[in-house]
MIKOL-859500 format. One record per atom (N, C-alpha, C): residue in one letter; x, y, z. Coordinates in steps of 0.02 Angstrom, whole numbers, padded with zeros to 5 digits, always signed. Atoms other than C-alpha are relative to their C-alpha. Example, Ala and Ser with C-alpha at 12.3 -4.5 7.8 and 13.67 -1.06 7.14 Angstrom:
// residues 2
A+00045-00059+00000
A+00615-00225+00390
A+00045+00060+00000
S-00042-00059-00003
S+00684-00053+00357
S-00039+00055+00037
This chain:
// residues 312
X+00003+00054+00049
X+00477-00580+02103
X+00069-00034-00004
X-00065+00035+00003
X+00612-00715+02098
X+00032+00006-00069
X-00034-00003+00065
X+00744-00708+01960
X-00003-00065-00038
X+00003+00066+00032
X+00723-00895+01925
X-00070-00029+00008
X+00066+00031-00001
X+00571-01002+01890
X+00005-00072-00023
X+00006+00067+00028
X+00517-01179+01854
X-00032+00004-00069
X+00027+00001+00068
X+00482-01217+01672
X+00014-00067-00032
X-00014+00058+00042
X+00475-01356+01544
X+00046+00023-00056
X-00047-00018+00053
X+00626-01346+01430
X+00016-00062-00041
X-00013+00055+00046
X+00650-01457+01278
X+00063+00017-00040
X-00063-00012+00035
X+00825-01474+01204
X+00010-00046-00060
X-00005+00046+00057
X+00794-01615+01078
X-00070-00023-00018
X+00064+00026+00022
X+00648-01677+00974
X-00007-00073+00020
X+00012+00070-00017
X+00566-01841+01021
X-00065-00009+00038
X+00060+00017-00037
X+00438-01917+01139
X-00011+00046+00059
X+00016-00042-00058
X+00357-01843+01294
X+00056+00007+00050
X-00055-00003-00048
X+00511-01884+01395
X+00049+00056-00014
X-00044-00057+00017
X+00600-01740+01306
X-00023+00064+00035
X+00024-00059-00037
X+00495-01618+01409
X+00029-00002+00071
X-00038+00003-00063
X+00612-01583+01555
X-00022+00057+00046
X+00018-00049-00051
X+00553-01495+01713
X+00063+00025+00033
X-00064-00026-00023
X+00694-01379+01763
X-00008+00072+00024
X+00000-00071-00019
X+00741-01204+01822
X+00032+00041-00055
X-00027-00046+00049
X+00775-01057+01707
X-00015+00071+00021
X+00010-00070-00018
X+00775-00868+01708
X-00071+00023-00015
X+00064-00033+00014
X+00614-00768+01721
X+00011+00049-00058
X-00011-00044+00057
X+00594-00677+01554
X-00017+00073+00016
X+00016-00070-00005
X+00588-00489+01535
X-00050+00018-00055
X+00046-00021+00053
X+00439-00413+01442
X+00031+00053-00044
X-00025-00050+00047
X+00490-00319+01286
X-00053+00052-00016
X+00050-00050+00021
X+00402-00172+01204
X-00063-00034-00025
X+00063+00029+00022
X+00218-00212+01181
X-00018-00065+00034
X+00012+00063-00035
X+00228-00362+01298
X-00016+00010+00073
X+00010+00001-00073
X+00173-00405+01474
X+00032-00063+00027
X-00024+00059-00035
X+00251-00524+01598
X-00057-00030+00039
X+00055+00034-00034
X+00125-00652+01659
X+00025-00050+00051
X-00006+00056-00047
X+00124-00760+01814
X-00051-00051-00024
X+00044+00048+00033
X+00053-00914+01729
X-00043-00038+00050
X+00047+00040-00040
X-00102-00994+01805
X-00020-00064-00036
X+00021+00057+00040
X-00154-01110+01664
X+00034+00001-00068
X-00030+00007+00066
X-00068-01175+01507
X-00034-00058-00035
X+00035+00052+00036
X-00177-01270+01385
X+00048-00045-00037
X-00039+00050+00037
X-00105-01429+01310
X-00039-00020-00062
X+00034+00012+00064
X-00148-01451+01126
X+00036-00053-00041
X-00033+00049+00044
X-00114-01587+00996
X+00059+00031-00038
X-00055-00032+00035
X-00007-01460+00904
X+00063+00004+00041
X-00059+00000-00043
X+00109-01452+01055
X+00039-00065-00009
X-00033+00064+00009
X+00145-01637+01033
X+00032-00007-00068
X-00028+00001+00068
X+00172-01616+00846
X+00067+00037-00001
X-00062-00039-00001
X+00303-01481+00877
X+00053-00035+00043
X-00048+00036-00044
X+00384-01579+01020
X+00034-00057-00036
X-00026+00058+00035
X+00406-01730+00908
X+00046+00019-00059
X-00043-00021+00055
X+00495-01626+00775
X-00030-00010-00068
X+00033+00011+00065
X+00365-01652+00639
X-00001+00064-00043
X-00005-00063+00037
X+00377-01467+00591
X+00061+00038+00029
X-00060-00028-00034
X+00557-01427+00641
X+00015+00072-00018
X-00014-00068+00020
X+00562-01264+00546
X-00035+00052+00044
X+00035-00047-00043
X+00442-01188+00673
X+00031+00006+00069
X-00026+00003-00068
X+00546-01228+00827
X+00076+00008+00000
X-00071-00008-00011
X+00718-01168+00880
X+00016-00026+00070
X-00017+00029-00065
X+00786-01278+01020
X+00060+00036+00030
X+00049+00022-00048
X+00800-01260+01165
X-00060+00047+00002
X+00059-00042-00004
X+00624-01198+01193
X-00047-00024+00055
X+00053+00017-00047
X+00479-01195+01314
X-00066-00001-00039
X+00061+00005+00040
X+00317-01259+01231
X-00058+00038+00032
X+00063-00025-00027
X+00140-01196+01253
X-00023+00065-00031
X+00030-00060+00029
X+00030-01073+01157
X-00056+00029+00042
X+00056-00023-00041
X-00121-01063+01272
X+00024+00023+00068
X-00022-00024-00065
X-00099-00959+01428
X-00055+00041+00034
X+00039-00046-00042
X-00195-00877+01569
X+00042+00017+00060
X-00040-00018-00059
X-00124-00783+01715
X-00011+00072+00021
X+00004-00067-00028
X-00096-00621+01808
X+00058+00042-00024
X-00052-00045+00024
X-00001-00473+01739
X+00043+00022+00059
X-00048-00021-00051
X+00156-00443+01842
X+00033+00066-00017
X-00031-00062+00024
X+00240-00308+01738
X-00022+00012-00072
X+00016-00016+00069
X+00205-00217+01576
X+00061+00031-00033
X-00055-00028+00038
X+00330-00174+01440
X-00017+00068-00028
X+00007-00067+00029
X+00355-00010+01351
X-00058+00002-00050
X+00054-00011+00047
X+00201+00053+01261
X-00065-00036+00016
X+00061+00037-00017
X+00073-00062+01345
X-00045+00044+00043
X+00048-00040-00037
X-00081+00034+01402
X-00065-00038+00015
X+00063+00037-00009
X-00221-00097+01391
X-00004-00037+00066
X-00002+00040-00061
X-00165-00193+01545
X+00047+00031+00051
X-00041-00025-00055
X-00090-00156+01714
X+00014-00058+00047
X-00014+00053-00048
X-00009-00262+01850
X-00062-00016+00042
X+00058+00023-00037
X-00142-00366+01937
X-00058-00022-00044
X+00054+00021+00046
X-00254-00389+01784
X+00006-00075-00013
X+00001+00071+00019
X-00306-00569+01747
X-00019-00005-00073
X+00007+00001+00072
X-00291-00609+01563
X+00010-00071-00027
X-00014+00063+00034
X-00287-00752+01439
X+00013+00014-00073
X-00016-00012+00070
X-00225-00772+01262
X+00040-00057-00030
X-00038+00049+00038
X-00131-00869+01130
X+00068+00030-00018
X-00067-00025+00013
X+00057-00848+01119
X+00023-00020-00070
X-00031+00022+00062
X+00150-00849+00954
X+00052-00054+00014
X-00051+00051-00009
X+00267-00996+00928
X+00068+00034+00006
X-00066-00029-00012
X+00434-00943+01003
X+00034-00043+00053
X-00035+00038-00052
X+00560-01002+01130
X-00031+00007+00069
X+00029-00014-00066
X+00454-00932+01273
X-00073-00018+00001
X+00069+00022-00002
X+00297-01035+01291
X-00031+00005+00068
X+00040-00005-00061
X+00167-01056+01426
X+00014-00054+00051
X-00015+00053-00048
X+00236-01214+01507
X+00053+00025+00049
X-00047-00032-00045
X+00318-01109+01642
X-00037+00039+00053
X+00031-00040-00052
X+00285-01011+01800
X-00011+00072-00022
X+00007-00067+00027
X+00309-00847+01705
X+00012-00003-00075
X-00015-00006+00071
X+00304-00800+01521
X-00015+00072-00022
X+00013-00066+00030
X+00310-00641+01416
X-00046-00010-00059
X+00051+00008+00052
X+00161-00616+01301
X-00015+00067-00033
X+00021-00062+00033
X+00113-00487+01169
X-00068+00023+00027
X+00063-00026-00027
X-00022-00376+01243
X-00057-00005-00050
X+00052+00003+00051
X-00115-00377+01077
X-00032-00068-00007
X+00026+00068+00004
X-00140-00565+01093
X-00045-00018+00059
X+00033+00016-00063
X-00226-00552+01262
X-00068+00035+00006
X+00063-00030-00020
X-00399-00516+01330
X-00011-00014+00074
X+00014+00012-00070
X-00467-00503+01506
X-00040-00065+00008
X+00033+00064-00013
X-00525-00669+01581
X-00075+00012+00010
X+00072-00008-00008
X-00715-00690+01568
X-00021-00003+00074
X+00027+00000-00068
X-00809-00650+01728
X-00033-00068+00013
X+00029+00064-00018
X-00854-00812+01815
X+00039-00060-00023
X-00042+00055+00023
X-00722-00917+01727
X+00063-00004+00043
X-00059+00008-00042
X-00586-00987+01839
X+00064+00017-00038
X-00061-00023+00033
X-00412-00921+01802
X+00039-00058-00031
X-00033+00058+00029
X-00335-01094+01776
X-00039-00026-00061
X+00045+00024+00053
X-00484-01148+01670
X+00009+00044-00063
X-00006-00045+00057
X-00458-00995+01559
X+00058-00018-00045
X-00057+00021+00041
X-00293-01067+01500
X-00018-00053-00051
X+00022+00051+00048
X-00392-01200+01406
X-00033+00031-00062
X+00046-00030+00049
X-00486-01075+01298
X+00031+00024-00065
X-00017-00041+00058
X-00383-00972+01176
X+00008-00036-00066
X-00013+00031+00066
X-00319-01090+01040
X-00061-00035-00027
X+00057+00037+00027
X-00471-01202+01028
X-00057+00046-00021
X+00054-00046+00017
X-00594-01058+01030
X+00017+00042-00061
X-00020-00040+00058
X-00494-00954+00907
X-00001-00041-00064
X+00000+00044+00059
X-00475-01102+00788
X-00071-00014-00023
X+00070+00013+00018
X-00660-01146+00794
X-00033+00062-00029
X+00028-00062+00025
X-00706-00963+00769
X+00024+00013-00072
X-00028-00011+00067
X-00590-00946+00619
X-00031-00047-00051
X+00026+00050+00047
X-00655-01106+00541
X-00073+00013-00018
X+00072-00003+00012
X-00842-01078+00561
X-00026+00070-00014
X+00026-00068+00009
X-00871-00890+00576
X+00033+00036-00058
X-00037-00037+00051
X-00736-00829+00457
X+00004-00038-00066
X-00010+00037+00062
X-00699-00967+00330
X-00065-00029-00028
X+00061+00031+00024
X-00864-01062+00320
X-00060+00047+00001
X+00056-00046-00008
X-00976-00917+00371
X-00065-00037+00011
X+00058+00043-00014
X-01097-01042+00444
X-00059+00042+00022
X+00060-00036-00017
X-01275-00981+00458
X-00060-00046+00006
X+00061+00040-00009
X-01455-01038+00485
X-00013-00046-00059
X+00017+00048+00051
X-01501-01194+00391
X+00058-00039-00028
X-00058+00037+00024
X-01323-01249+00352
X+00007-00066+00038
X-00015+00065-00031
X-01274-01429+00386
X+00076-00005+00007
X-00072+00000-00014
X-01104-01445+00469
X+00019-00066+00033
X-00027+00062-00029
X-01006-01605+00504
X+00066+00016+00034
X-00060-00014-00039
X-00872-01596+00640
X+00030-00067+00023
X-00034+00062-00021
X-00748-01739+00661
X+00037+00012+00065
X-00030-00006-00067
X-00677-01775+00835
X-00036+00054+00039
X+00042-00053-00027
X-00821-01672+00901
X+00007+00009+00075
X-00005-00006-00073
X-00786-01708+01085
X+00067+00028+00022
X-00066-00026-00017
X-00607-01644+01077
X+00000+00074+00014
X-00006-00070-00019
X-00540-01472+01117
X-00033+00047-00049
X+00031-00043+00051
X-00580-01381+00954
X-00070-00024-00016
X+00064+00028+00021
X-00724-01498+00914
X-00058+00021+00043
X+00058-00014-00043
X-00833-01466+01066
X-00016+00075-00001
X+00014-00072+00008
X-00812-01277+01044
X-00035+00012-00067
X+00030-00008+00067
X-00854-01291+00858
X-00073-00022+00000
X+00070+00022-00005
X-01014-01387+00900
X-00043+00058+00025
X+00040-00054-00031
X-01073-01242+01008
X-00005+00061-00046
X+00002-00058+00044
X-01025-01105+00885
X-00044-00012-00061
X+00042+00015+00057
X-01108-01193+00740
X-00074+00000+00020
X+00069+00002-00025
X-01265-01222+00843
X-00026+00071+00011
X+00019-00069-00013
X-01268-01039+00897
X-00016+00036-00065
X+00010-00032+00065
X-01257-00988+00713
X-00063-00025-00035
X+00062+00025+00029
X-01415-01089+00676
X+00008-00060-00045
X-00012+00058+00043
X-01335-01237+00588
X-00026-00064+00032
X+00012+00068-00024
X-01384-01419+00601
X+00069-00032+00009
X-00067+00022-00017
X-01234-01499+00686
X+00004-00075+00006
X-00012+00072-00001
X-01171-01675+00655
X+00072-00011+00025
X-00067+00013-00026
X-01023-01747+00749
X+00019-00073-00003
X-00025+00068-00008
X-00915-01902+00745
X+00036-00004+00068
X-00028+00008-00067
X-00867-01967+00917
X-00015-00069+00026
X+00014+00063-00034
X-00858-02120+01027
X-00066+00005+00038
X+00064-00001-00036
X-01024-02170+01108
X+00004+00030+00070
X-00007-00027-00068
X-00957-02122+01279
X-00006+00075+00002
X+00002-00074+00002
X-00955-01941+01221
X-00066+00027-00028
X+00061-00023+00035
X-01127-01935+01139
X-00045+00042+00044
X+00043-00040-00044
X-01225-01873+01290
X+00030+00069+00012
X-00035-00064-00009
X-01095-01737+01320
X-00013+00045-00060
X+00008-00041+00060
X-01110-01678+01140
X-00072+00020-00012
X+00070-00019+00005
X-01299-01682+01139
X-00014+00059+00046
X+00010-00055-00047
X-01293-01570+01291
X+00028+00067-00025
X-00029-00061+00029
X-01189-01446+01190
X-00038+00023-00062
X+00040-00021+00057
X-01314-01444+01047
X+00007-00041-00063
X-00006+00041+00059
X-01262-01581+00926
X-00067-00032-00017
X+00064+00028+00022
X-01411-01640+00822
X+00005-00073-00018
X-00011+00069+00020
X-01339-01802+00751
X+00071-00020+00018
X-00065+00025-00019
X-01195-01910+00809
X+00014-00067-00033
X-00020+00061+00034
X-01099-02049+00722
X+00057-00032+00040
X-00052+00038-00035
X-00998-02183+00813
X+00053-00019-00051
X-00051+00012+00051
X-00839-02179+00711
X+00037-00066+00010
X-00034+00064-00012
X-00777-02341+00791
X-00036-00058-00034
X+00038+00055+00031
X-00914-02444+00708
X-00031+00019-00068
X+00037-00023+00059
X-00984-02338+00566
X+00042+00046-00043
X-00030-00047+00047
X-00912-02258+00410
X-00048+00058-00007
X+00046-00056-00002
X-00985-02084+00424
X-00032+00014-00068
X+00028-00012+00066
X-01013-02080+00236
X-00066-00036-00011
X+00063+00037+00006
X-01152-02207+00256
X-00055+00026+00045
X+00048-00023-00050
X-01237-02113+00397
X-00017+00074-00005
X+00008-00072+00002
X-01226-01930+00348
X-00026+00022-00069
X+00025-00030+00062
X-01332-01842+00218
X+00046+00058-00020
X-00046-00052+00022
X-01241-01710+00113
X-00001+00062+00045
X-00008-00057-00044
X-01174-01563+00213
X+00032+00058-00038
X-00029-00060+00031
X-01119-01385+00173
X+00073+00009+00019
X-00069-00009-00023
X-00958-01389+00275
X+00020-00057+00045
X-00029+00050-00045
X-00845-01514+00362
X+00060+00032+00034
X-00060-00019-00038
X-00722-01469+00499
X+00035-00065+00020
X-00036+00063-00011
X-00595-01611+00497
X+00058+00011+00049
X-00050-00006-00052
X-00495-01619+00658
X+00040-00064+00009
X-00034+00064-00003
X-00429-01794+00623
X+00055-00005-00053
X-00048+00003+00055
X-00345-01788+00452
X+00009-00069-00028
X-00012+00064+00033
X-00274-01929+00348
X-00059-00020-00043
X+00055+00027+00041
X-00408-02038+00271
X-00066+00037+00012
X+00062-00037-00013
X-00544-01934+00355
X-00008+00058-00048
X+00006-00056+00045
X-00502-01788+00243
X-00027-00020-00068
X+00022+00022+00066
X-00522-01881+00080
X-00072-00026+00002
X+00069+00027-00004
X-00680-01972+00138
X-00050+00056+00012
X+00046-00055-00013
X-00754-01806+00196
X-00024+00033-00064
X+00021-00028+00063
X-00759-01747+00016
X-00063-00034-00026
X+00058+00038+00025
X-00889-01883-00016
X-00066+00023+00029
X+00064-00019-00032
X-01018-01805+00100
X-00016+00074-00010
X+00012-00071+00012
X-01005-01624+00040
X-00048+00010-00059
X+00042-00021+00056
X-01137-01543-00067
X+00043+00034-00052
X-00038-00038+00051
X-01079-01466-00233
X+00017+00070+00025
X-00023-00065-00025
X-00976-01313-00189
X+00014+00001+00074
X-00010+00002-00072
X-00960-01371-00009
X+00073+00009+00019
X-00066-00018-00025
X-00810-01329+00100
X+00025-00050+00050
X-00035+00041-00049
X-00689-01447+00187
X+00054+00042+00033
X-00048-00039-00038
X-00590-01361+00324
X+00045-00050+00037
X-00047+00044-00032
X-00434-01456+00375
X+00036+00034+00057
X-00035-00029-00058
X-00350-01431+00543
X+00053-00049+00026
X-00049+00050-00020
X-00226-01576+00545
X+00063+00009-00042
X-00062-00004+00037
X-00044-01582+00495
X+00000-00045-00061
X+00007+00046+00056
X-00091-01726+00379
X-00073+00001-00022
X+00070-00008+00017
X-00254-01669+00297
X-00029-00054-00045
X+00026+00055+00041
X-00267-01817+00178
X-00025+00021-00068
X+00023-00025+00065
X-00320-01707+00031
X+00027+00070-00009
X-00025-00068+00013
X-00288-01536-00045
X-00049+00038-00044
X+00043-00044+00040
X-00363-01392-00143
X-00013-00029-00069
X+00008+00025+00069
X-00334-01475-00312
X-00049-00059-00002
X+00046+00057-00001
X-00422-01637-00266
X-00072+00023+00012
X+00067-00025-00013
X-00569-01542-00195
X-00028+00036-00061
X+00023-00038+00057
X-00580-01425-00345
X-00020-00045-00058
X+00016+00046+00054
X-00580-01572-00466
X-00069-00032+00008
X+00067+00028-00015
X-00741-01629-00382
X-00052+00055+00011
X+00047-00056-00009
X-00822-01457-00380
X-00009+00021+00072
X+00002-00015-00071
X-00781-01433-00196
X+00056+00048+00018
X-00052-00046-00024
X-00673-01317-00091
X+00035-00030+00060
X-00039+00022-00058
X-00534-01355+00032
X+00042+00058+00025
X-00043-00050-00030
X-00445-01239+00153
X+00026-00027+00067
X-00029+00021-00064
X-00328-01268+00300
X-00007+00059+00048
X+00012-00054-00048
X-00371-01168+00456
X+00058+00007+00048
X-00048-00015-00052
X-00248-01085+00570
X-00024+00062+00036
X+00022-00057-00041
X-00284-00965+00711
X+00060+00041+00020
X-00053-00046-00020
X-00175-00813+00741
X-00017+00030+00068
X+00014-00032-00065
X-00155-00737+00915
X-00037+00066-00010
X+00041-00060+00009
X-00289-00603+00931
X-00042+00013+00062
X+00042-00021-00056
X-00357-00514+01083
X-00069+00019-00022
X+00065-00020+00026
X-00498-00449+00973
X-00046-00059-00007
X+00041+00060+00006
X-00559-00624+00932
X-00019-00026+00069
X+00014+00025-00067
X-00545-00675+01115
X-00054+00041+00035
X+00054-00040-00030
X-00658-00530+01164
X-00068-00025-00024
X+00063+00030+00024
X-00794-00609+01055
X-00014-00064+00038
X+00008+00062-00038
X-00764-00774+01144
X-00020+00016+00072
X+00017-00020-00069
X-00771-00686+01313
X-00074+00017+00005
X+00071-00019-00001
X-00942-00613+01270
X-00044-00063+00004
X+00041+00061+00002
X-01010-00788+01234
X+00006-00040+00064
X-00009+00037-00063
X-00935-00867+01389
X-00039+00035+00056
X+00034-00037-00053
X-01003-00729+01502
X-00076-00003-00007
X+00073+00004+00011
X-01176-00743+01421
X-00026-00072+00008
X+00022+00069-00009
X-01178-00931+01452
X-00013-00037-00065
X+00012+00032+00064
X-01179-00972+01266
X+00058-00044-00023
X-00058+00040+00018
X-01009-01056+01263
X+00032-00029+00063
X-00031+00036-00056
X-00937-01187+01380
X+00064-00033-00024
X-00063+00033+00016
X-00757-01245+01378
X+00012-00056+00051
X-00008+00058-00044
X-00737-01420+01449
X+00074-00014+00013
X-00068+00021-00018
X-00578-01462+01544
X-00004-00071+00026
X+00002+00070-00018
X-00551-01648+01552
X+00043-00016+00060
X-00045+00014-00056
X-00402-01647+01670
X+00052+00055+00005
X-00054-00048-00013
X-00275-01530+01749
X+00059-00037+00031
X-00062+00031-00025
X-00094-01583+01778
X+00044+00055+00029
X-00051-00047-00021
X+00043-01498+01878
X+00053+00007-00054
X-00051-00013+00051
X+00183-01423+01774
X+00051-00057-00004
X-00050+00053-00001
X+00302-01562+01827
X-00023-00063-00037
X+00026+00058+00035
X+00188-01689+01740
X-00018+00016-00073
X+00013-00019+00070
X+00192-01607+01568
X+00007-00060-00047
X-00010+00058+00044
X+00258-01768+01490
X-00061-00046+00002
X+00060+00042-00005
X+00109-01866+01556
X-00059+00033-00034
X+00053-00036+00036
X-00008-01732+01491
X+00005-00010-00075
X-00010+00013+00072
X+00069-01756+01318
X-00019-00072-00018
X+00020+00070+00014
X+00045-01944+01330
X-00076-00005-00004
X+00073+00001+00000
X-00138-01914+01370
X-00028+00031-00064
X+00025-00033+00060
X-00163-01795+01223
X+00013-00043-00062
X-00016+00043+00057
X-00080-01920+01105
X-00042-00063-00003
X+00045+00057+00002
X-00199-02058+01157
X-00066+00016-00035
X+00057-00024+00040
X-00336-01953+01074
X-00068-00026+00026
X+00063+00022-00029
X-00472-02007+01195
X-00025+00049+00052
X+00020-00049-00050
X-00491-01849+01296
X-00065+00034-00018
X+00059-00042+00009
X-00650-01750+01320
X+00019+00071+00017
X-00018-00069-00014
X-00621-01564+01304
X+00076+00008+00002
X-00070-00020-00002
X-00453-01492+01354
X+00038-00028+00060
X-00047+00015-00055
X-00302-01537+01460
X+00037+00064+00015
X-00033-00062-00021
X-00221-01397+01560
X+00055-00016+00050
X-00053+00000-00051
X-00057-01378+01653
X-00011+00058+00047
X+00009-00053-00049
X-00066-01278+01813
X+00066+00012+00037
X-00064-00014-00035
X+00106-01207+01860
X-00011+00026+00070
């Protein structure tokens, strides 16, 4: 294994141009960690938020971005027994200076699971954050079940298209907001009703629902309160949710912000669904590591279907 590797290193907050393709040292796995040869690194809207410096307290510069990772175990640190060199795994990294936008990264073994049989190794890098977030929102927070009505904003995006499938599997009636170009894709995943958000205020087209997963934020959050049944739940997943617990409670509603923690246990549930053919993760485009800046520009245009992945 070489002592040096290619990686994306960011030394200042700002636009996509701050993502510099350079050389740096290969990290050493610490206790409880494994060293991965990265195959796929998912690109998420949150990566762009952190890159821009909108939540500076979470980032210590210089750093290598990227929470989603898939790859092959090269070495294991002290105390690791679940994995061995040669295993193919995927998972969500904690926010630290050692992200997935690199040829190698060190990852906590507890955050990893084996790659689902039949899923390509690069493709697996698209899965962890979006699947874990959708699972936390719908299975844990909303406890969606048969007969529930669920509205999902930005339904064709990374978290959205996974949430559509999980809600449908749980027996809910699924409504999504999306551009018309994405409607056939979403129907194929199980969406029952679709609203063109470019021409229609969803409040005029949606009957009362039990839960809303808002992946847009801003004005969408406040307007989403208008379509909830009494006692209904608004789940926010944007840095600017547009509303809060107090506003929801004043209207007899509930609000919670969802965050997904790295968990190999949750990913094993996702693996079961992927292997059984009950969950599909769409990859819209794959970029080489050297084009990380362009991948961020694409994610910020907010017109992608499914996920974007870097392939070191």
